[in-house]
N, C-alpha and C positions, 0 to 999 in steps of 0.2 A: 395410604401410608402403612397401616397395620398389615394389609394383605401382603405387601412386599416384605415387611419385617418377618412375618410368619414363615413365608416360603423360604426366606433366607436362612432360617434356622436349621434346615436339614432335618435330622431326627429329633430336634428339640420339640417339635410340635406334632405329636402323634395322636391327638385326641381332638376331634372336630365336633362342634355343637351348633345347633340352630335354636335360637331363643325368640319365639314370638311373645309379645307382651301387649297388654291393653293399658293405656295410661289416661288418667283424667285429672283435671285441675283447673286452676283459675289463671287468667291473664291480667297482669297489672295494667292500670290505666296510665298510658304514657303521656297523655296531654289532656287538658280540660275539654269538656264536651266530646270526649271519645265515645264512639258508638256503643250502644248497649250490646251485650253479648251474653250467651249462656255458658254452660260448662265447656271447657276446652277438652276435646277428645283426640287421642292419638292411638295409632296402631303402628308398632315398630317390629321389625325382624332383624335380629343381629346374627351374623355368621362369624363364629369365633374359633381360633386355633388355641388350644390349651398348651401351656408350656410346662411339661411335667418332667423334663430331664435337664433343662437349663444348661446348655452347652456354652452359653455366653454370659459374661459377667453381669450385664445390666439386668437380665431376667432373674439371676440368682439373688442379687442384692436387693432389688426392688420387690421381690416376691410376686413378680408379674404372673398372674394366673392365666390371662387370656388377652389376645389382641385380635382385631378383626374389623369388620365394617358393618354399620347399621344403616338400614333403609327404612324411612318412616313416612307416614301420612298424618296430617293434623287437620282437624276441623276446628276452627277458631271460635265457633259458637255464634257466628253471624256471617253466613256465606255471602250475603249481598254486599257488605262493606268491608269485612275482614278476610273473607275468602278461605282458601285452603293452602296448606304448605306441603311441599314434597322435599324430603331431606335425605342427604347422603353424608354419612359421617364415619371416618375411620375412628377407632377407639382403642383404649387399653383399659384393662380391669385388673385390680390388684387387691390383695388381702389387706384389711384395715384393722388397726388397733390390736393386732396379734390375735384376732378372734377368727376362727376358721369359718364361721357362718356369716361374717360381715365383709362385703366387698365394696370397693369404690370403683365407679365407672366414670371415665373421662373421655368425652368425644368432642371433636371439632371438625367442621366440614362446611358444606354449602346448602342453602335452602332456596327453593323456588316458590314465589308467592303468586297466587292467581288474582289477588286484589291488592292494590296499593293506593297511595295518596293521589288524588286528582283535585286541582283547585276548584272545580265546579261540581263534579259528580261524586266526589268522596273527600270533601274538604276537612272533615273532622277526624279522619284516620291519618295522623301524622307520624305513625310508628315507622312506616316503610314507604320509600318513594322509588325503589328499584325492583326489578323482577327477581334478582338474585341477591342474597345476603350471606355474610358469614353466619355460621350457627355454632353454638356452644352448648354442651350438655354435661351436667354433673349430677350423678345419682349415687345413692347408697342403697345396696341391696342386702336383704337378710334371707338366708336359706331356711325355708320352712320345713320342707320334707325332701330329703336327699336319698335317692336310691341309686342303683347301679346305672340306670339309663336316663332317669329324669330327675331334675332338680327344680322343685317348685319354690318360687321366691317372691317376696314383695319388695317394693322399693319406694323411695321418696327422693325428689330432686328438684333441680332448677334448670331452665333452659333460657337462652338469650339469642336474639337475632338482631344484627345490625349490618349496615352496608359500609361501615368504616369511614363515614363522613365523605363519601364520594359524591353524594347527592343529598340535598335537603328538601323537605324535613326528614330527619332520621332519629326520632326519639327512641326507636328500638322496642322490641317486645321482650318482656320479662315475665316468665311463667313459673308457677310453683305447682308441682304435680305429684301424684301417687300412682303406683303401678302394681300389676300382678302379672307374672309370666312363668313360663316353663322352659328351662334350659334342657334341650333334648340332645342326648349323646348319640351321634351317628356312627361312632367307632366301636370296635370290639372291646377296647380298654374301658374299665369301669371308672366312674367318677370317684368312687370310694378308694380306689387303689392308686390315685394320683399322689406322687411324692415329690419332694424337693431334693435336688442334688446338693452335694456338699458345696458350701460357699468357697470360691477360689481364694487364692492368696490376696491379702489386702495390699493395695498400692496407692501411691500418691505421686503427682507430677505437677509441674508448673506449666502454664501456657500463656501465650500472648496472641491477640487476635485484632484484626482490622477489618472494617466493613464499609462498603459504599452502597447507599440506597437511593432509590427514586420512588417517591410517593405521590399520591393524588388526593386533593381535597377541594372543597368549595368554601367560600367565605360566608355566604348567606343565601337565602332564597332569591334575593334581589341581585346577587352576584353569583349566579348559578353555574358559571363556567368552571370546569375542572382545571386546576392549576397545579404546578409541580412543587414538591417538597424534596430538596436535595440534602442528603445526609452523609457525613463522614464520622465514623466513631471507632474507638479503640478500647480494648480492655486487657487487664492482666489479672491472673488468679491461679487457682489450683484445681486439679481434677482428682477426685477421690474414687478409687476403685474402678477407674475407667468408666464411670457411670454418672457421677454428679460433678458439674462444674460450678464453682463459686468464684466470683471475681468482682473487681471494681473497674469502672470505665468512665469515659467521657464522650459526649457527642457534640457535633457542630452542625446546625441545620440552617438552610435558607428557604424561606417561605415565599414563593412567587406571588401568592395572593396578597400578602401584606405589602410587598414591594410595589405591585401594580396599583394598589389602593393609594399608597403614599405618593408615588411618582406621577399618578394621573390626577393628583390634587382633588381627591374625592371629598365629600362633604365634611367629615369630621377632622380633616387635616388642613382645611383651608385657612386663610389668614383670619386671625381673631377667633378661631374655633378652638375647642379644648385640647386637641392633639396636634396643633400646627407645628409644634417643636419637632415632630418626627420628620418633617420635610428637610431638616438640616442635613440628614444623611439617610436617604431612603434605603440604601443597601444595608448599612449597619443596623438600622432599626427593624429590618425584616429578618434578622438573624435570631437564632435560639441556641444558647450554649448551656449545657448541663452536665451533671455527673450522675452515675448510676451504680446500683448494686445489682449484680447479674447472677442468675442461676439458670442452669440448663440440665435436663436429663438427656444423656447420650444413649440412644437406642440403635447402635451400630451405624447404619447409613442416615438415621434420622435423629433430630434433636428437638426437644420441646423447650422453647426459650421463654423465660420470664424476666423482665427487668423492671425495677422501680427506681425512679430518679428524682432529682431536684433540678428545676430550671433556675439557673443562676442569672440568666439574661434572656428575656423574651418581651421586649418593650411593646411590640405591636399587638400583643394579646389583648390589651385594653380596648382596641378597636373592635376585635372579635366579640368581646364580652358586651360592650355597649350595644352592638347591633343585635346579638342573638340571645341575650339573657334577660330581656325585658318581657313585654307582651305586645301582641298585635303584629301586623305585617309591616316591618320597617322598610320604607322605600329606598331605592338607590340614592336619590337626592333627598337628604334629610334637612328640612327647613329648621331654622333656629327657633321658630315659634312653636314647634311640636306639631302633633296631629293626633290621629286616632290610634296611638300606640304609645309605649313607654320604653325608653332605653334602659339597658341594664345598669345597675349601680356599682361603680368600681370602688366605692368606699366600704362596702360590706365585707366582712371577714371571709365569707365563702369564696369571693372572687380571689382574694389573696392566697387562699389554700389551693384553688384550682390552677392558678397561675404558677404555683410553686411545684406541685406534685405531678410528675409524669409517670407513665407506665407503658410497657410494650409486651405483647404476647404474640408468639408466632411459632412457625415450624421451619426447621432447616433440613436440607438434604446434603449430606457430605459425599463428595466425590469418591473418597476411599472410606470404607467402613471403619468406624473407630475401634471395632473389635480387633483389627489388625495392628492397632497402636502406631499409626504412622506419625512420623515427626512433622511432616508438612502436609497440610490438607486444605482443600477449598470447598466452599459450600455455596448454595443458593438458598434463599429463604423468602417467606411471605409473612407479613406481620401487620397487626393493628396497633397503632400508637394512640395513646389517650392522655387526656388531662383529668386526673383523678377519676378514672373510670368512664369518662365521656369520650367517645371516639374523636380523635384529632385528624388522623390520616391513615390510609392504607398504603403499604410499602412493599416493594420487591427489592431484594438486596443480593449482592454477591460479597463473599468474604474469604479471608485467608486466616488459618490458624496454625501456629507453630507450637508444638508440644516439646517440652524439655524432658530430661531423663526421667523415666519411671523408676521408682524405688519402693521397696517393701516398707511396711510400717507395722 
């Protein structure tokens, strides 16, 4: 992502740096009986283009210092059961809290795992069950010693890995880390001479957008077939300074896994079972309707999209909760008398919160760069959708955006 952004800036990026860093920290325990592990150790190298002239609005308003790509290696502290991770992440870095020595780093990309869950040989590692996952990295850096060619800095941050609920188990990895690194300037221009250009004229415009998406997820380990999630959504809002989109929207989803569970008369919807009422209309009860508050950073051809929503209607989620939020391996055929497992409790308040709150994070690519302020534009996107932070499904989407008249403010 950022490589393309940087090269698209022309003379905007005339300072290039290489930043090696050593990172250490701890890995959170994603499930009970998770394997013992030592200190997590990482080695990352980031290649970055510094934006010192800011010929585009997004870089000026966001005070973007650098965009680029990071390549990393991670030793999880237990090579036998947790293995190693190889990561590639586009990133952006910007000035934080109006303090010249504090930068925020945001990266998202993919990771490859050498070890994953296996029901026989690695049964207690339920964090990852696929070779590849989404990866997310949020760090804060402080500049310790800044010279013309080298910027020594320390950092602290958080990383997350998840496969987006495309295969279970998928408890995910959450790690908390500290780093030390050296940002090495390879250009003739000095770090100390970097300046920001004058902020362009402030503008505001209205927009409307519609999107169609196709996602994949699985219901449980016993129902481990990937099934489709079909989405139609729309939103309306405003674009500030051709950089920040804020809007309100609504979505309409159909979950194939819920429909199949109901229409195939599986255990929990059979006659005289607790969710038998869902069989009255399998299609309607496999739907999900909600409203969202939407935000997006427009970075010319790219957009970083974040939505937080409320599920108004999602009746079949109680099946999901009962199967996945208890303990033990719940079988496909669930006897009424129970077994060596416990189903999730739908009376607890946490269930009601997770059923209600939705979120979506992803990356868009616009056919026409938003710096050109086109009236009509199309995009493709990749997203992770979640229930209160827990992955729900991975989605690919296409969309259309109509922008109304730009005006000064």
